[in-house]
C-alpha positions in Angstrom: -38.2 59.8 -8.0 -41.6 58.6 -9.3 -41.7 61.2 -12.0 -38.1 60.3 -13.0 -38.9 56.6 -13.2 -42.0 57.3 -15.2 -40.3 59.4 -17.8 -37.5 56.9 -18.1 -39.9 54.0 -18.4 -42.0 55.7 -21.1 -38.8 56.6 -23.0 -37.7 53.0 -22.8 -41.1 51.8 -24.1 -41.0 54.3 -26.9 -37.6 52.9 -28.1 -39.2 49.4 -28.1 -42.0 50.7 -30.3 -39.6 52.6 -32.6 -37.5 49.4 -33.0 -40.7 47.5 -33.9 -41.7 50.1 -36.5 -38.2 50.2 -38.1 -38.0 46.5 -38.2 -41.4 46.1 -39.8 -40.4 48.8 -42.3 -37.2 46.9 -43.2 -39.1 43.7 -43.8 -41.5 45.4 -46.1 -38.4 46.9 -47.9 -37.0 43.4 -48.4 -40.3 42.1 -49.9 -40.7 45.1 -52.2 -37.0 44.7 -53.3 -37.6 41.0 -54.2 -40.6 42.0 -56.4 -39.2 45.1 -58.1 -35.5 44.9 -57.3 -35.7 48.5 -55.9 -35.8 50.0 -52.5 -39.1 51.8 -51.8 -39.3 55.3 -50.5 -39.9 56.1 -46.9 -43.2 54.8 -45.5 -45.5 55.8 -42.7 -43.8 53.1 -40.6 -40.4 54.8 -40.9 -41.8 58.2 -40.0 -43.5 56.5 -37.0 -40.1 55.3 -35.9 -38.6 58.8 -36.3 -41.4 60.3 -34.2 -41.1 57.6 -31.5 -37.4 58.1 -31.4 -37.9 61.9 -30.9 -40.4 61.2 -28.2 -38.1 58.8 -26.4 -35.2 61.4 -26.6 -37.4 64.0 -25.0 -38.6 61.7 -22.2 -35.1 60.4 -21.4 -33.7 64.0 -21.4 -36.6 65.1 -19.1 -35.8 62.2 -16.7 -32.1 63.1 -16.6 -32.9 66.8 -16.1 -35.2 66.0 -13.2 -32.5 63.9 -11.6 -29.9 66.6 -12.1 -32.2 69.3 -10.7 -33.6 67.4 -7.7 -30.3 65.6 -7.1 -28.5 69.0 -7.4 -25.8 68.2 -9.8 -24.4 66.1 -12.7 -26.6 62.9 -13.0 -23.8 60.6 -14.0 -22.4 58.6 -11.0 -21.8 55.2 -12.6 -21.2 53.5 -15.9 -24.9 52.7 -16.1 -25.7 56.4 -16.0 -23.1 57.0 -18.7 -24.8 54.4 -20.9 -28.0 56.3 -20.5 -26.4 59.6 -21.6 -24.9 57.8 -24.7 -28.3 56.4 -25.5 -29.8 59.9 -25.3 -27.1 61.5 -27.6 -27.6 58.6 -30.0 -31.3 59.2 -30.1 -30.9 63.0 -30.7 -28.4 62.7 -33.5 -30.3 59.8 -35.1 -33.5 61.8 -35.0 -32.0 64.9 -36.5 -30.3 62.9 -39.3 -33.5 61.0 -40.0 -35.6 64.1 -40.4 -33.0 66.0 -42.4 -32.0 63.2 -44.8 -34.6 61.0 -46.7 -31.8 58.6 -47.6 -31.2 57.7 -43.9 -32.1 54.0 -43.1 -30.1 53.1 -40.0 -33.0 53.4 -37.6 -33.2 49.6 -36.8 -29.6 49.3 -35.8 -29.5 52.6 -33.9 -32.6 51.9 -31.9 -31.4 48.4 -31.2 -28.1 49.8 -29.8 -30.1 52.4 -27.8 -32.3 49.6 -26.4 -29.2 47.7 -25.2 -27.7 50.7 -23.5 -31.0 51.6 -21.8 -31.5 48.0 -20.7 -28.0 48.1 -19.1 -29.0 51.4 -17.3 -32.3 49.8 -16.1 -30.4 46.8 -14.6 -28.5 49.3 -12.4 -31.4 51.7 -11.8 -30.6 54.2 -9.0 -32.4 53.9 -5.7 -32.8 57.6 -5.4 -32.1 61.0 -7.0 -28.4 60.9 -6.3 -26.1 63.1 -8.3 -22.6 64.5 -8.3 -22.1 68.2 -7.5 -21.0 70.4 -10.4 -17.8 71.5 -8.8 -15.4 71.3 -11.8 -16.6 72.3 -15.2 -13.4 71.1 -17.0 -14.0 67.6 -15.6 -17.6 67.7 -16.7 -16.5 68.8 -20.2 -14.0 65.9 -20.4 -16.6 63.4 -19.5 -19.2 64.9 -21.9 -16.7 64.7 -24.7 -16.0 61.0 -24.0 -19.8 60.2 -24.1 -20.3 62.3 -27.3 -17.4 60.4 -28.9 -19.0 57.1 -28.0 -22.3 58.1 -29.5 -20.8 59.2 -32.7 -18.8 56.0 -33.1 -22.0 54.0 -32.4 -23.9 56.0 -35.1 -21.0 55.6 -37.6 -21.0 51.8 -37.0 -24.8 51.6 -37.5 -24.8 53.7 -40.6 -21.8 51.8 -42.2 -23.2 48.3 -41.4 -26.7 49.2 -42.7 -25.3 50.6 -46.0 -23.1 47.5 -46.4 -26.1 45.1 -45.8 -28.2 47.0 -48.3 -25.5 46.6 -51.0 -25.2 42.9 -50.2 -28.9 42.3 -50.4 -29.3 44.3 -53.6 -26.7 43.1 -56.0 -27.8 45.5 -58.7 -27.4 48.6 -56.5 -24.2 50.5 -57.5 -21.5 51.3 -55.0 -21.9 54.8 -53.6 -18.9 56.2 -51.8 -20.8 59.2 -50.5 -22.7 57.1 -48.0 -19.5 55.6 -46.6 -18.1 59.1 -46.3 -20.9 60.0 -43.8 -19.6 57.3 -41.4 -16.0 58.5 -42.0 -17.0 62.1 -41.0 -18.7 60.8 -37.9 -15.5 58.9 -36.9 -13.3 62.0 -37.5 -15.6 64.1 -35.3 -15.5 61.4 -32.6 -11.7 61.3 -32.7 -11.7 65.1 -32.2 -13.9 64.7 -29.2 -11.7 62.0 -27.7 -8.6 64.0 -28.4 -10.0 67.1 -26.7 -11.1 64.9 -23.7 -7.6 63.5 -23.3 -6.1 66.9 -23.6 -8.3 68.3 -20.9 -8.1 65.4 -18.5 -4.4 64.5 -19.0 -2.6 67.8 -19.7 -4.6 70.1 -17.5 -6.7 68.4 -14.9 -4.0 66.0 -13.8 -1.6 68.9 -13.2 -4.0 70.7 -10.9 -5.1 67.5 -9.2 -8.6 67.2 -10.4 -8.3 64.4 -12.9 -11.7 62.7 -13.4 -10.6 59.7 -15.6 -8.7 56.7 -14.4 -5.3 55.7 -15.8 -6.9 52.6 -17.4 -9.5 54.7 -19.1 -7.0 57.3 -20.4 -4.8 54.5 -21.8 -7.7 52.7 -23.4 -9.0 56.0 -25.0 -5.5 56.7 -26.4 -5.2 53.1 -27.8 -8.7 53.3 -29.4 -7.8 56.7 -30.9 -4.7 55.4 -32.5 -6.5 52.3 -33.9 -9.3 54.4 -35.4 -6.7 56.8 -36.8 -4.9 54.0 -38.6 -8.2 52.7 -39.9 -9.0 56.1 -41.4 -5.7 56.1 -43.2 -6.2 52.5 -44.5 -9.6 53.5 -45.8 -8.0 55.3 -48.7 -7.3 51.8 -50.2 -10.2 50.1 -52.1 -9.6 47.0 -50.0 -10.8 48.7 -46.9 -14.1 49.8 -48.2 -17.4 48.0 -47.8 -17.4 45.1 -45.3 -13.8 45.7 -44.0 -14.7 49.3 -43.0 -18.0 48.3 -41.5 -16.4 45.5 -39.6 -13.7 47.8 -38.1 -16.4 50.2 -37.0 -18.7 47.6 -35.5 -15.9 45.7 -33.6 -14.2 49.0 -32.6 -17.4 50.3 -31.1 -18.0 47.2 -29.1 -14.5 47.2 -27.8 -14.3 51.0 -27.1 -17.7 51.5 -25.5 -16.8 49.8 -22.1 -13.7 52.1 -22.0 -15.6 55.2 -22.7 -18.3 54.2 -20.1 -15.5 53.5 -17.6 -17.1 50.2 -16.5 -15.9 49.0 -13.0 -13.9 46.0 -14.2 -11.4 48.3 -15.9 -9.8 48.9 -12.5 -9.9 45.3 -11.4 -6.6 43.6 -11.0 -5.8 40.4 -12.9 -5.4 37.3 -10.7 -1.7 36.3 -10.4 
């Protein structure tokens, strides 16, 4: 338990440092843009943020792996644990994208989102190395697809909002549809993950009596899937590009995340 807590704490601290590095880098970008009306290239601060994000992902993965090994099973037993997994997947995809693409500049929003998710996990930190047994691989696959979809939707929202803010702050910068297409691709992959999860959990696991998701979560995922699908269709119109698209992704992620994490209040009955 001590080693698990130490790895998680160090990963949490690394995210704080990465957020500070990305934030400072963004402030220097704003000042340079005001002087030269251009956006500078990647600096040492940005690479520091990338390295800290990678270190945090390794530490968080190690903590979860230790919990799974010593707890003998799948380390997700609550919505707080699910938030930790989403934070880990976000860090991994963010780090890979940052190292592969020099045009990537969503580090500040991504690490801020990861910090909120990890803070939620710390508020409900487990008392011991408790885990669920890996008795049903299909149920595990369904839950993993849900969390992967949540991570992709979060990354798409961060990328779209960052790109929109850049265009608003730099009036001379031309509109580039290619950068918006990256967020669209992430949303499409997330919808595939959610559709596969619903297919596994509803059409197969429910029939054999091993359904892992609640009825409220399944209904919420189906509604979120339809809303995002309609938003993708509307994006073909010029009116739905820029701020409208970024707003849909940001609000949609905030509304969909509790459903994908299966927070306890989803099953609470409304007072009559």
